[in-house]
C-alpha positions as CSV (number, residue, x, y, z in Angstrom):
1,M,-23.7,-34.3,-64.7
2,N,-25.1,-31.3,-66.6
3,P,-26.7,-28.7,-63.6
4,L,-29.4,-28.5,-65.6
5,S,-30.1,-32.3,-65.5
6,S,-29.6,-32.3,-61.8
7,K,-32.2,-29.5,-61.2
8,A,-34.6,-31.5,-63.6
9,I,-34.4,-34.2,-61.4
10,D,-34.9,-32.3,-58.5
11,W,-37.9,-30.6,-59.8
12,V,-39.7,-34.1,-60.5
13,R,-39.0,-35.6,-57.4
14,F,-41.7,-34.7,-55.0
15,P,-44.3,-34.4,-57.7
16,L,-44.0,-37.9,-58.7
17,V,-44.3,-39.1,-55.2
18,M,-47.4,-36.7,-54.8
19,L,-48.7,-38.9,-57.7
20,V,-47.4,-42.2,-55.4
21,L,-49.9,-40.7,-52.8
22,I,-52.8,-39.9,-55.0
23,M,-53.0,-43.3,-56.4
24,H,-52.2,-45.1,-52.9
25,C,-55.5,-43.0,-51.7
26,H,-57.6,-45.0,-54.2
27,P,-59.7,-42.3,-55.5
28,E,-61.3,-44.6,-58.4
29,D,-62.6,-46.8,-55.5
30,Y,-65.2,-44.3,-54.1
31,A,-68.6,-44.8,-55.6
32,Y,-69.2,-41.3,-57.5
33,C,-66.0,-43.0,-59.7
34,I,-67.5,-44.7,-62.8
35,P,-65.3,-46.2,-65.1
36,V,-64.9,-44.6,-68.5
37,L,-66.5,-47.3,-70.5
38,D,-69.5,-47.0,-68.4
39,F,-70.2,-43.2,-68.6
40,P,-73.5,-43.6,-71.4
41,G,-76.3,-42.4,-69.0
42,H,-74.4,-40.9,-66.3
43,S,-74.2,-37.0,-65.5
44,F,-71.1,-35.2,-66.4
45,G,-69.7,-34.4,-62.9
46,E,-69.6,-38.2,-62.8
47,M,-68.1,-38.6,-66.0
48,L,-65.6,-35.5,-65.3
49,Y,-64.5,-36.6,-62.3
50,G,-64.0,-40.3,-63.7
51,F,-62.1,-39.7,-66.3
52,V,-59.3,-37.0,-64.4
53,V,-59.0,-40.0,-61.6
54,Y,-58.4,-43.4,-64.1
55,A,-56.3,-40.5,-65.6
56,I,-54.3,-39.6,-63.1
57,T,-54.4,-42.9,-61.1
58,W,-53.3,-45.2,-64.2
59,F,-50.6,-42.2,-64.8
60,G,-49.3,-42.5,-61.4
61,F,-48.1,-46.3,-61.9
62,A,-45.0,-44.4,-64.0
63,T,-43.8,-42.9,-60.9
64,V,-41.6,-46.2,-59.8
65,P,-40.3,-46.2,-63.3
66,V,-39.2,-43.2,-63.8
67,F,-37.6,-43.7,-60.3
68,F,-35.5,-46.6,-61.4
69,L,-34.6,-45.2,-64.7
70,I,-33.3,-42.0,-62.7
71,S,-31.3,-44.7,-60.2
72,G,-29.9,-46.6,-62.8
73,Y,-28.9,-43.5,-64.5
74,L,-26.7,-42.6,-61.3
75,F,-25.7,-45.5,-59.8
76,F,-23.5,-46.1,-63.0
77,I,-21.8,-42.0,-63.6
78,G,-18.1,-42.5,-63.4
79,S,-18.4,-45.5,-64.8
80,E,-18.1,-44.8,-68.6
81,E,-14.4,-46.3,-69.3
82,Q,-14.0,-49.5,-66.9
83,W,-15.8,-51.7,-63.6
84,S,-13.6,-52.1,-61.4
85,W,-14.5,-53.6,-57.3
86,D,-13.3,-50.9,-56.0
87,Y,-16.1,-48.4,-57.8
88,Y,-18.5,-51.6,-57.4
89,R,-17.4,-51.7,-53.6
90,A,-18.1,-47.8,-53.1
91,K,-21.3,-47.6,-54.9
92,L,-22.5,-50.4,-52.3
93,K,-21.5,-48.9,-49.6
94,R,-23.5,-45.5,-49.9
95,R,-26.1,-47.8,-50.9
96,I,-25.9,-49.2,-47.6
97,R,-26.7,-45.6,-45.8
98,T,-29.2,-44.3,-48.6
99,L,-31.3,-47.2,-49.5
100,L,-31.2,-50.6,-47.0
101,I,-31.1,-48.6,-43.4
102,P,-33.9,-46.6,-43.7
103,F,-35.3,-49.7,-45.6
104,I,-34.7,-52.0,-42.6
105,L,-35.7,-49.2,-39.8
106,F,-38.8,-48.1,-41.5
107,N,-40.3,-51.7,-42.3
108,L,-39.5,-52.7,-38.7
109,I,-41.9,-49.9,-37.0
110,A,-44.2,-51.5,-39.2
111,V,-42.9,-54.8,-37.9
112,I,-43.5,-53.6,-34.4
113,S,-46.7,-51.9,-35.0
114,A,-47.9,-55.2,-36.8
115,F,-47.2,-57.1,-33.2
116,I,-48.9,-54.3,-31.1
117,C,-52.0,-53.7,-33.2
118,G,-52.1,-56.8,-35.1
119,A,-51.4,-58.4,-38.5
120,P,-53.0,-56.6,-41.5
121,S,-55.8,-58.5,-43.0
122,W,-53.6,-59.3,-46.3
123,R,-50.7,-60.9,-44.7
124,N,-48.9,-63.4,-46.9
125,Q,-49.2,-66.7,-44.7
126,D,-46.9,-68.1,-46.5
127,M,-43.9,-65.8,-45.8
128,I,-40.2,-66.5,-45.1
129,P,-39.7,-66.3,-41.7
130,I,-38.7,-63.4,-39.9
131,L,-36.4,-62.4,-43.5
132,G,-40.4,-62.2,-45.1
133,Y,-41.2,-58.8,-43.1
134,F,-38.5,-57.5,-45.5
135,W,-39.0,-59.5,-49.1
136,N,-42.6,-60.7,-49.2
137,S,-45.0,-60.5,-46.1
138,T,-47.9,-59.1,-48.1
139,T,-49.5,-60.1,-51.2
140,F,-51.7,-58.6,-53.8
141,C,-53.2,-59.2,-57.2
142,V,-54.2,-63.2,-55.8
143,N,-56.0,-64.5,-58.8
144,M,-54.8,-61.9,-61.4
145,H,-53.5,-63.2,-64.8
146,N,-52.1,-61.0,-67.7
147,W,-53.3,-61.7,-71.3
148,Y,-51.2,-64.6,-71.9
149,G,-52.5,-66.4,-68.4
150,L,-49.5,-66.1,-66.3
151,D,-49.9,-65.1,-62.4
152,M,-49.4,-61.3,-61.6
153,Q,-49.9,-62.2,-57.9
154,L,-47.2,-59.8,-56.3
155,Y,-45.4,-59.9,-52.9
156,Y,-44.2,-56.7,-50.5
157,P,-42.1,-56.0,-47.7
158,E,-44.1,-54.7,-44.6
159,I,-44.0,-51.1,-45.9
160,I,-46.0,-52.1,-49.3
161,A,-44.3,-48.9,-50.9
162,L,-40.7,-49.9,-50.4
163,W,-41.0,-52.5,-52.5
164,Y,-39.0,-50.3,-54.8
165,V,-36.4,-49.9,-52.4
166,R,-36.2,-53.8,-51.9
167,D,-35.7,-54.7,-55.9
168,L,-33.2,-51.3,-55.9
169,I,-31.3,-53.0,-53.7
170,F,-31.3,-55.8,-55.7
171,M,-30.6,-54.2,-58.6
172,C,-27.5,-52.5,-57.1
173,I,-26.4,-56.1,-55.6
174,I,-26.3,-57.4,-59.5
175,S,-24.9,-53.9,-61.1
176,P,-21.2,-55.5,-62.0
177,V,-24.2,-57.9,-64.6
178,V,-25.9,-55.1,-65.7
179,W,-22.4,-53.2,-66.1
180,Y,-21.4,-55.9,-68.7
181,F,-24.3,-56.9,-70.5
182,I,-24.7,-53.3,-71.2
183,K,-21.1,-52.1,-71.8
184,K,-20.8,-55.1,-74.3
185,H,-23.5,-55.8,-75.7
186,P,-26.1,-52.9,-75.5
187,K,-28.4,-53.1,-78.0
188,A,-29.2,-56.8,-77.6
189,T,-29.7,-56.0,-74.3
190,L,-32.0,-53.5,-74.0
191,S,-34.0,-55.0,-76.9
192,I,-34.4,-58.3,-74.8
193,L,-35.5,-56.3,-71.6
194,T,-37.8,-54.3,-73.8
195,L,-39.5,-57.0,-75.3
196,I,-40.0,-59.1,-71.9
197,Y,-41.3,-55.6,-70.5
198,L,-43.6,-54.5,-72.8
199,S,-45.0,-58.0,-73.8
200,G,-46.1,-58.5,-70.2
201,L,-44.5,-61.8,-70.5
202,W,-42.6,-61.7,-67.5
203,I,-44.9,-59.5,-64.6
204,G,-43.9,-60.0,-61.0
205,A,-40.6,-61.3,-59.6
206,N,-39.6,-60.4,-55.9
207,G,-36.2,-58.3,-56.7
208,Y,-35.9,-59.2,-59.9
209,N,-39.3,-58.1,-62.1
210,S,-38.7,-56.7,-64.9
211,Q,-39.9,-53.1,-64.4
212,A,-37.0,-53.0,-62.5
213,I,-34.3,-54.8,-64.7
214,M,-35.8,-52.9,-67.6
215,F,-35.9,-49.2,-66.2
216,F,-32.5,-49.5,-64.2
217,S,-30.6,-50.9,-67.2
218,L,-32.0,-48.7,-69.6
219,G,-30.7,-45.6,-67.1
220,A,-27.7,-47.8,-66.9
221,S,-27.6,-47.7,-70.7
222,F,-27.1,-44.1,-70.9
223,S,-24.1,-43.3,-67.7
224,I,-22.4,-46.2,-69.2
225,H,-22.1,-45.0,-72.7
226,G,-21.4,-41.3,-71.3
227,K,-24.6,-39.6,-72.5
228,D,-27.1,-37.7,-70.6
229,L,-30.7,-39.0,-69.7
230,V,-32.0,-35.5,-69.1
231,Q,-30.9,-33.7,-71.9
232,W,-31.7,-36.7,-74.3
233,S,-34.8,-36.8,-73.2
234,Y,-35.8,-32.9,-73.7
235,R,-34.0,-33.5,-77.0
236,H,-36.3,-36.5,-78.3
237,L,-39.5,-35.0,-76.1
238,W,-41.3,-33.9,-79.6
239,K,-41.3,-37.8,-79.9
240,F,-42.6,-38.8,-76.1
241,L,-44.7,-36.8,-75.3
242,P,-47.4,-37.4,-78.4
243,A,-46.8,-41.1,-77.9
244,T,-47.1,-40.6,-74.2
245,L,-50.8,-38.4,-74.7
246,M,-52.1,-41.2,-77.1
247,L,-51.2,-44.2,-74.9
248,W,-52.2,-42.1,-72.0
249,L,-55.7,-41.6,-73.4
250,I,-56.5,-45.1,-74.5
251,V,-55.3,-46.7,-71.1
252,T,-57.5,-44.3,-69.0
253,I,-59.9,-45.6,-71.4
254,W,-59.5,-48.8,-70.9
255,N,-58.9,-48.4,-67.3
256,S,-58.5,-52.1,-66.7
257,F,-54.5,-53.0,-65.7
258,T,-55.2,-56.5,-66.2
259,D,-56.5,-56.2,-70.6
260,A,-54.8,-53.1,-71.2
261,Q,-51.5,-54.6,-69.7
262,Q,-49.3,-54.4,-72.5
263,F,-50.2,-50.9,-73.0
264,N,-49.9,-50.2,-69.7
265,H,-46.3,-50.6,-69.6
266,A,-46.3,-48.7,-73.5
267,L,-47.3,-45.7,-71.6
268,Y,-44.8,-46.3,-68.5
269,Y,-41.9,-46.7,-71.3
270,T,-42.5,-43.4,-73.1
271,G,-43.6,-41.8,-70.2
272,S,-41.0,-41.8,-67.9
273,F,-38.4,-40.4,-70.8
274,A,-41.9,-37.6,-71.6
275,V,-41.7,-36.7,-67.6
276,L,-37.7,-36.4,-67.8
277,G,-37.8,-34.2,-70.8
278,L,-40.6,-31.9,-69.5
279,A,-38.7,-31.6,-66.5
280,A,-35.6,-30.2,-68.6
281,L,-38.1,-27.8,-70.2
282,W,-39.3,-26.2,-67.2
283,T,-36.0,-26.3,-65.9
284,E,-34.4,-24.1,-68.5
285,K,-37.5,-22.1,-69.8
286,S,-38.4,-21.3,-66.1
287,G,-34.6,-21.0,-64.7
288,K,-35.7,-21.4,-61.2
289,T,-34.4,-24.1,-59.1
290,V,-37.1,-26.3,-56.7
291,M,-36.7,-25.3,-52.6
292,P,-34.8,-27.4,-51.7
293,L,-37.2,-29.1,-48.3
294,F,-39.4,-30.7,-51.5
295,P,-37.1,-32.9,-53.2
296,N,-35.0,-33.7,-49.9
297,S,-38.1,-35.0,-48.2
298,S,-39.4,-36.5,-50.7
299,F,-38.1,-40.2,-49.9
300,F,-39.0,-39.6,-46.2
301,I,-42.5,-39.0,-47.2
302,F,-42.7,-41.7,-49.6
303,A,-41.5,-44.2,-46.8
304,L,-43.7,-42.9,-44.2
305,H,-47.2,-42.6,-45.4
306,M,-48.0,-45.9,-45.5
307,C,-45.9,-46.8,-42.5
308,P,-48.1,-48.4,-39.5
309,I,-47.3,-46.2,-35.8
310,G,-49.3,-48.3,-33.7
311,S,-52.5,-48.3,-35.3
312,F,-52.5,-45.0,-36.8
313,C,-51.1,-44.4,-40.3
314,A,-51.3,-41.3,-42.0
315,L,-52.4,-42.4,-45.6
316,A,-55.5,-44.4,-43.9
317,F,-56.1,-41.7,-41.1
318,F,-56.0,-38.4,-43.1
319,P,-58.7,-38.8,-46.3
320,Q,-61.1,-40.7,-44.0
321,S,-60.7,-38.1,-41.3
322,L,-61.8,-35.9,-44.2
323,I,-64.7,-38.0,-45.2
324,N,-65.8,-38.0,-41.8
325,I,-65.8,-34.0,-42.2
326,I,-67.2,-33.2,-45.2
327,G,-69.9,-36.5,-45.8
328,T,-69.3,-40.1,-48.1
329,P,-67.6,-38.7,-51.1
330,D,-70.6,-39.7,-53.6
331,N,-71.3,-36.6,-55.1
332,F,-69.3,-34.7,-57.0
333,W,-67.8,-32.0,-55.0
334,N,-67.3,-34.4,-51.9
335,A,-65.5,-36.5,-54.0
336,T,-63.3,-33.9,-55.6
337,I,-62.6,-32.2,-52.3
338,T,-61.5,-36.0,-50.9
339,F,-59.6,-36.4,-54.1
340,I,-57.6,-33.5,-53.9
341,L,-57.0,-32.8,-50.4
342,G,-56.5,-36.3,-49.0
343,P,-53.2,-37.1,-50.3
344,W,-51.9,-33.5,-49.7
345,L,-53.3,-33.5,-46.2
346,V,-50.9,-37.0,-45.9
347,A,-48.1,-35.1,-47.8
348,A,-48.2,-32.3,-45.2
349,F,-48.2,-34.4,-42.2
350,C,-45.3,-36.5,-43.5
351,M,-43.4,-33.3,-44.2
352,A,-44.2,-31.6,-40.8
353,I,-42.8,-34.7,-39.0
354,Y,-39.8,-33.7,-41.7
355,V,-39.2,-30.5,-41.0
356,V,-39.4,-31.4,-36.9
357,L,-37.1,-34.2,-37.2
358,K,-34.4,-32.0,-38.9
359,K,-34.8,-29.3,-36.6
360,I,-34.9,-31.3,-32.9
361,C,-33.0,-34.5,-34.1
362,P,-31.5,-34.1,-37.6
363,T,-28.9,-37.5,-36.8
364,L,-32.0,-39.8,-36.3
365,L,-33.5,-38.5,-39.4
366,S,-30.6,-38.7,-41.5
367,L,-30.7,-42.6,-40.7
368,F,-34.1,-42.7,-41.8
369,T,-33.7,-40.8,-45.1
370,G,-30.4,-42.1,-45.7
371,G,-28.8,-38.8,-45.3
372,R,-31.0,-36.8,-48.1
């Protein structure tokens, strides 16, 4: 991989994780946050806060597609000429360390916490016995449907954020199928996957959801055909950035995940390439290399921020503590301070745990981070 591309990927890891934390803090649920379509009759502060919050929150959903895109690209580097079972075994062996072991360990902590402190209110009563803790223990988007009336109900493992890792593990397992269709029939395969994804016809499925298959395969297409994903995104930034800004504005104004499903998907598609293109632009123009602590700790922060440890969960504790100190976010300053500081306090706590473990118990940390 081009050194510039590698640095650009390092640059995007931590900002994308911060977007996830902001999104998971749900600042749009504060009483002060007004949807854009309801702006008439409200103060400038309410309109400013509402627009910024909805804009950042909706673009936050683009983080996982970017991660799938990068993961698919990195997984298939070195497979341009041919696919071999030795290559497949070597890749899976490495993913056992970097994905499966951390996935199991973090979820085990959450499972033990649930037994000690009680199951969360969103527990899926139809979960698969035992295995369900790592597959479908929680349920969201109940009774939600897309434009076509298709069910949007989604299932998650014990730590909700780790659905991404669950689905990525599945994509790695079926990677020979991905390689075959991308290598032999790239245009037809990507056209079909893009149509399915952008149309919203295939919404949610554990492991093989359309988002995972679409972006993992799209990333794979670059490395399988010997192209640099980041440099290509950089060259086409002039196309993807305007499209992303236009779609971002539409989604922010509409701010309905159900009704604007097709616009959202188009935003995540163009936004993924725009993010990588901007990262390459920044890397080239600044000449700076990101401090290793930030990309290296990103996965740990991503996994730990929603992980309950007994009755404690960083995602719930720090924003709520901030509200207890400064007051309910029902005015501009309280809402803005909570919106900005809440996610950063969560990130700072998780990063502090990372630094302490790295210093006193690096072997244990390596298990939880997959050696990152």
